[in-house]
C-alpha positions, 0 to 999 in steps of 0.5 A: 500500500502506498502512502497515497493509498493509506491517506485515501483509506484514512480519509474514507474511514473518517468520512464514513464515520461523519456521514453515517447518518445520511441515506445511502444515495446521498452517501454514495453521491458524497463519496463519489464527489470526494473520490473524484476530488482526491483523485484530481488532487493526487493527479495534480500532485503527481504532475507537480512532482514529475515537473520537478524531476 
């Protein structure tokens, strides 16, 4: 497991706990949006790191 995977898992666990009272559809929508945002940020971070090399 990479460091990024570990961070994503920790964030997911945190959000799962904080959103446990939402109905399933709303929860899925929130988690999908969060996943997309994390993915976008990781891609940007990887691009920044590649540009530094």
